[in-house]
Backbone as CSV, one residue per row, in Angstrom:
resi,resn,N_x,N_y,N_z,CA_x,CA_y,CA_z,C_x,C_y,C_z
1,MET,-37.325,7.693,-10.288,-35.769,6.886,-8.899,-34.784,7.081,-10.336
2,LYS,-33.328,7.506,-9.545,-32.273,6.949,-9.782,-32.015,6.397,-9.623
3,ILE,-31.353,5.499,-10.930,-30.689,3.709,-10.807,-29.164,4.266,-10.599
4,LYS,-28.424,4.071,-9.919,-27.284,3.863,-9.000,-26.308,2.868,-9.943
5,LEU,-25.273,3.269,-11.172,-24.769,2.247,-11.820,-23.308,1.860,-11.272
6,PRO,-22.883,0.450,-11.688,-22.050,0.171,-10.882,-20.751,1.346,-11.311
7,LEU,-19.593,0.999,-9.944,-18.716,1.770,-11.064,-17.829,1.278,-12.154
8,ASP,-16.975,1.760,-12.988,-16.191,0.801,-13.325,-15.154,0.402,-12.788
9,LEU,-13.971,-0.765,-13.714,-13.335,-1.051,-13.181,-12.535,0.342,-12.326
10,LYS,-12.123,0.655,-12.726,-10.457,1.652,-12.803,-10.707,2.658,-11.821
11,LYS,-12.593,3.286,-11.741,-12.419,3.233,-10.453,-12.707,2.707,-9.291
12,LEU,-13.391,1.471,-9.398,-13.551,0.360,-8.829,-11.935,0.619,-8.016
13,GLN,-11.048,-0.004,-8.786,-9.506,0.108,-8.533,-8.884,1.077,-7.789
14,LYS,-9.140,2.436,-7.995,-8.863,3.358,-7.656,-9.580,3.549,-6.059
15,LYS,-10.343,3.539,-6.154,-11.243,3.131,-4.514,-10.663,2.346,-3.735
16,ALA,-10.427,0.715,-4.580,-9.076,-0.222,-3.476,-8.032,0.080,-3.269
17,ASP,-7.583,0.861,-4.097,-6.678,1.578,-3.508,-6.335,2.029,-2.457
18,ARG,-6.804,3.538,-2.333,-6.916,4.497,-1.451,-7.213,3.725,-0.375
19,LEU,-8.641,2.439,0.084,-8.794,1.954,1.126,-8.289,1.016,1.567
20,PHE,-7.579,0.666,0.651,-6.412,0.054,1.091,-4.956,0.289,2.006
21,GLN,-4.612,1.803,1.200,-3.760,1.754,1.935,-4.052,2.458,2.793
22,ARG,-4.786,3.232,3.055,-5.621,4.137,4.387,-5.578,3.274,5.820
23,ARG,-6.118,2.209,5.307,-6.072,1.005,5.952,-4.436,1.104,6.641
24,ARG,-3.625,0.488,5.777,-2.754,-0.062,6.495,-1.837,0.876,7.270
25,VAL,-1.978,2.380,6.868,-1.289,3.345,7.871,-2.120,2.812,8.785
26,LEU,-3.547,3.235,8.655,-3.696,3.399,10.167,-3.977,1.599,11.224
27,GLU,-3.667,1.052,10.148,-2.774,-0.344,11.127,-1.248,-0.129,11.673
28,GLU,-0.810,0.838,11.414,0.433,1.110,12.065,0.673,2.580,12.713
29,VAL,-0.079,3.197,12.726,-0.262,4.284,13.731,-0.551,3.451,15.372
30,ASP,-0.200,4.647,15.958,0.159,4.251,17.493,-0.970,4.911,18.237
31,GLU,-1.421,5.538,19.479,-2.546,5.175,20.300,-2.368,6.746,19.897
32,ASN,-2.072,7.854,19.566,-2.263,8.972,19.274,-2.571,9.306,17.648
33,GLY,-2.524,8.791,16.884,-2.358,8.251,15.275,-1.236,8.347,14.659
34,TYR,-0.075,8.007,15.164,1.120,8.953,14.561,2.212,7.570,14.210
35,ALA,2.978,7.670,13.442,3.703,6.759,12.879,4.753,7.092,12.533
36,PHE,6.084,6.913,12.287,7.217,7.169,11.630,7.126,6.138,9.314
37,CYS,7.911,7.208,8.930,8.034,7.412,7.726,9.288,5.710,7.528
38,ILE,8.672,4.775,6.852,9.497,3.932,6.653,10.805,4.507,5.822
39,THR,10.943,5.289,5.208,12.263,5.503,4.817,13.103,6.348,4.986
40,CYS,12.430,7.528,6.038,12.920,8.181,6.724,13.601,7.833,7.772
41,VAL,15.183,7.559,7.481,15.413,6.624,8.284,16.881,8.058,9.278
42,LYS,17.552,8.490,8.155,18.624,9.356,9.390,17.475,10.535,9.927
43,THR,16.928,11.369,9.436,16.208,11.674,10.113,14.724,11.590,9.989
44,PRO,14.364,10.868,11.367,13.081,9.560,11.663,12.189,10.571,10.866
45,LYS,10.863,10.780,10.613,9.529,11.585,10.520,8.739,11.399,11.149
46,ARG,8.012,11.726,12.072,7.229,10.714,13.439,5.527,11.625,12.594
47,LEU,4.891,11.225,12.079,3.719,11.866,11.497,2.677,11.357,12.071
48,HIS,1.380,12.199,11.780,0.167,12.162,11.942,-0.575,11.456,10.660
49,ALA,-0.997,10.331,10.994,-1.934,9.351,9.516,-2.413,10.193,8.718
50,LEU,-2.708,11.335,8.829,-3.459,12.222,7.829,-1.723,12.794,7.174
51,ASN,-0.925,12.875,7.022,-0.029,13.458,6.467,1.310,12.170,6.021
52,LEU,0.676,10.845,6.226,1.290,10.037,5.736,0.252,9.154,4.857
53,ASP,0.938,8.611,3.708,0.688,7.655,2.348,0.781,6.474,2.828
54,GLY,0.323,5.845,2.069,0.343,4.077,2.408,1.380,3.927,0.891
55,GLY,2.604,3.901,1.204,3.604,3.859,0.562,3.975,2.196,-0.005
56,HIS,4.299,1.630,-1.131,4.300,0.390,-1.473,6.041,0.210,-2.320
57,PHE,6.680,-0.826,-1.397,8.020,-1.047,-1.494,7.233,-1.756,-3.401
58,ILE,7.214,-2.667,-3.307,6.968,-2.495,-4.642,5.584,-2.019,-5.663
59,GLY,5.827,-0.577,-6.274,4.630,0.046,-6.744,4.054,-0.728,-7.813
60,LYS,3.573,0.245,-8.491,2.721,-0.276,-9.670,3.010,-0.982,-10.954
61,GLY,4.687,-0.505,-11.122,5.085,-0.965,-12.543,4.594,-0.368,-13.465
62,LEU,5.403,-0.508,-14.724,5.016,-0.185,-15.672,3.704,-0.623,-16.260
63,ASN,2.285,-0.084,-16.406,1.128,0.118,-16.787,0.244,-0.301,-16.010
64,GLY,0.428,-0.514,-14.504,0.190,-0.552,-13.523,-0.129,-2.424,-13.500
65,ALA,1.140,-2.825,-13.847,1.309,-4.507,-13.647,1.824,-4.631,-12.119
66,PHE,2.403,-6.114,-11.615,2.709,-6.269,-10.345,1.579,-5.833,-9.580
67,LEU,0.659,-6.572,-9.613,-0.933,-6.479,-9.126,-0.859,-7.594,-7.588
68,ALA,-0.058,-8.945,-8.691,0.009,-9.904,-7.509,0.365,-9.766,-6.242
69,VAL,1.184,-8.254,-5.751,1.774,-8.149,-4.884,0.786,-6.493,-4.372
70,ARG,0.213,-5.847,-5.149,-0.539,-4.543,-5.136,-1.383,-4.982,-3.724
71,TYR,-1.811,-5.669,-2.993,-3.083,-5.454,-1.463,-2.140,-6.315,-0.950
72,GLU,-0.539,-6.550,-0.660,-0.574,-7.583,0.053,0.364,-6.863,1.237
73,LYS,-0.167,-6.876,2.164,0.066,-6.121,3.788,1.266,-5.669,3.898
74,ASN,2.361,-6.415,3.388,3.656,-6.219,4.064,4.648,-5.569,2.687
75,ASN,3.860,-5.112,1.862,4.230,-4.374,1.160,3.569,-3.131,1.075
76,CYS,2.992,-2.327,2.089,2.760,-1.044,1.999,2.562,-1.051,3.384
77,TRP,3.873,0.165,3.326,3.809,0.865,4.686,3.520,2.612,5.153
78,PRO,3.386,2.649,5.983,3.978,4.229,6.159,4.769,5.229,5.923
79,GLN,4.155,6.076,5.059,5.941,6.671,3.699,5.262,8.198,3.929
80,CYS,6.022,9.172,4.662,5.683,10.808,4.316,5.532,10.897,2.451
81,ARG,5.075,11.640,2.865,4.824,12.624,1.105,5.947,13.198,0.517
82,GLN,6.913,13.219,0.759,8.368,13.432,0.553,9.213,12.458,-0.477
83,CYS,8.941,11.261,0.746,9.721,10.423,0.611,9.326,9.378,-0.652
84,ASN,7.490,8.799,-0.728,6.492,7.994,-1.168,6.384,8.647,-3.050
85,ARG,5.980,10.315,-3.050,5.466,10.467,-4.047,6.874,11.671,-4.735
86,PHE,7.793,12.283,-4.311,8.996,12.698,-4.600,10.337,12.186,-4.601
87,GLN,10.586,10.868,-3.913,11.833,10.387,-4.587,11.448,8.825,-4.648
88,SER,10.101,8.805,-5.138,9.853,8.166,-6.170,9.721,6.056,-5.208
89,GLY,9.292,6.429,-3.193,9.750,5.577,-2.873,11.269,5.603,-2.015
90,ASN,12.151,6.363,-2.376,13.157,5.693,-1.800,13.491,4.059,-1.547
91,HIS,13.145,3.446,-2.841,13.490,2.270,-2.986,14.392,1.757,-1.966
92,SER,15.837,1.850,-2.213,17.064,1.152,-1.507,16.689,1.328,0.060
93,ILE,16.082,2.027,0.250,15.783,2.216,2.062,15.352,1.464,2.535
94,TYR,13.936,1.672,1.573,13.202,1.065,1.833,13.143,-0.760,1.878
95,ARG,13.727,-1.432,0.690,14.374,-2.486,1.034,14.511,-2.788,2.421
96,ASP,15.427,-2.100,2.703,16.728,-2.266,4.082,15.728,-2.246,4.822
97,GLU,14.585,-1.512,4.979,14.243,-1.000,6.252,13.240,-2.205,6.293
98,LEU,12.721,-2.593,5.105,11.784,-3.697,5.159,12.245,-5.101,5.885
99,ILE,13.285,-5.188,5.343,14.017,-6.379,6.095,13.868,-6.527,7.425
100,LYS,14.545,-5.531,7.710,14.441,-5.312,8.888,12.891,-5.628,9.796
101,ILE,12.298,-5.466,9.425,10.956,-5.449,10.081,9.945,-6.661,9.470
102,VAL,10.160,-6.979,8.464,9.815,-8.500,8.353,10.038,-9.440,7.515
103,GLY,11.714,-9.075,7.550,12.863,-10.884,7.379,13.195,-10.534,5.800
104,ALA,14.367,-11.018,5.058,14.396,-11.404,3.813,13.696,-12.148,3.195
105,ALA,13.430,-13.479,3.495,12.767,-13.882,2.708,11.426,-13.782,2.784
106,GLU,10.792,-13.036,3.468,9.335,-11.936,3.171,9.768,-10.999,1.721
107,VAL,10.600,-10.467,1.773,11.119,-9.635,0.971,11.925,-10.016,-0.834
108,GLU,12.192,-11.321,-0.497,12.837,-11.770,-1.481,10.505,-12.582,-1.750
109,ARG,10.583,-13.012,-0.975,8.874,-13.397,-1.866,8.024,-12.384,-2.265
110,LEU,8.069,-11.564,-1.872,7.409,-10.208,-2.300,8.177,-10.127,-3.888
111,GLU,9.450,-9.562,-3.406,10.021,-9.694,-5.214,9.641,-10.811,-6.350
112,LYS,9.891,-11.996,-5.611,9.273,-12.712,-6.439,7.906,-12.995,-6.853
113,LYS,6.875,-12.766,-6.039,5.631,-12.679,-6.484,4.948,-12.326,-7.602
114,LYS,5.738,-10.501,-7.587,4.936,-9.222,-8.526,5.508,-9.909,-9.743
115,TYR,6.104,-10.907,-10.240,5.357,-11.441,-11.320,4.752,-12.099,-11.461
116,GLU,3.909,-12.874,-10.982,2.520,-13.330,-11.071,1.549,-12.622,-12.010
117,THR,0.997,-13.305,-12.593,0.089,-13.083,-13.278,-1.623,-12.571,-12.733
118,VAL,-2.094,-11.977,-12.622,-2.891,-11.471,-11.287,-4.390,-11.053,-12.707
119,ILE,-5.338,-11.101,-12.253,-6.505,-10.266,-13.169,-7.818,-9.919,-12.443
120,PHE,-7.427,-8.924,-11.959,-8.378,-8.625,-11.014,-10.375,-8.263,-11.343
121,ALA,-10.985,-8.702,-10.921,-12.229,-8.695,-11.700,-13.156,-7.716,-10.924
122,ARG,-14.275,-7.595,-10.887,-14.340,-6.678,-9.838,-15.005,-7.310,-8.676
123,SER,-15.053,-8.537,-8.063,-15.914,-8.981,-7.232,-14.500,-9.032,-6.401
124,LEU,-13.179,-8.648,-6.664,-11.285,-8.627,-6.353,-11.653,-7.720,-5.578
125,TYR,-11.810,-6.812,-6.512,-11.827,-5.424,-5.938,-12.642,-4.749,-4.710
126,GLU,-13.659,-5.206,-4.754,-15.102,-5.099,-3.789,-14.444,-5.712,-2.654
127,LYS,-13.821,-7.138,-2.955,-13.436,-7.838,-1.646,-12.715,-6.998,-0.918
128,VAL,-11.495,-6.549,-1.491,-10.481,-5.740,-0.855,-11.474,-4.388,-0.599
129,ILE,-12.153,-3.656,-1.032,-12.843,-2.621,-0.060,-13.214,-2.737,0.857
130,ALA,-14.319,-4.008,0.667,-15.371,-4.397,2.343,-14.093,-4.860,3.234
131,GLU,-12.729,-5.204,2.579,-11.917,-5.452,3.619,-11.587,-4.718,4.274
132,SER,-10.952,-3.672,3.957,-10.539,-2.604,3.773,-11.179,-1.642,4.900
133,ARG,-12.495,-1.357,4.197,-13.684,-1.380,5.829,-13.646,-1.636,6.494
134,GLY,-12.891,-2.810,6.921,-13.813,-3.638,7.903,-14.213,-4.761,8.511
135,GLY,-14.903,-4.925,7.260,-15.848,-6.265,6.916,-15.093,-7.404,6.380
136,ARG,-15.715,-8.587,6.032,-15.666,-9.389,5.787,-15.441,-10.047,4.017
């Protein structure tokens, strides 16, 4: 009998990240599976969920910092791969568009909260994974 070892924390974090970001994209798509990139405002891109990333307004920061907002719903929105991966999230446009969606007070709350110290233990990553799969 083969014993399944628990995932180390880094792998667990990557899994939680992937599932959380996928869930956020799926929460924002229409009935056909399409959504707009939050930062493509001059030439809006309506893309299928399979072609969208869950782009963060406040990213990982240096050495994976900013854990306090990593799994915040309002910090992660659908973003095309061009904006998210090759334009570093298009941060200034992202901020302006996010204010239109959630309001300036919420954006300011996220910007302040990012500096809070949070230590993620195995149980917290497992909770994010369970919630992202639709469990509680």
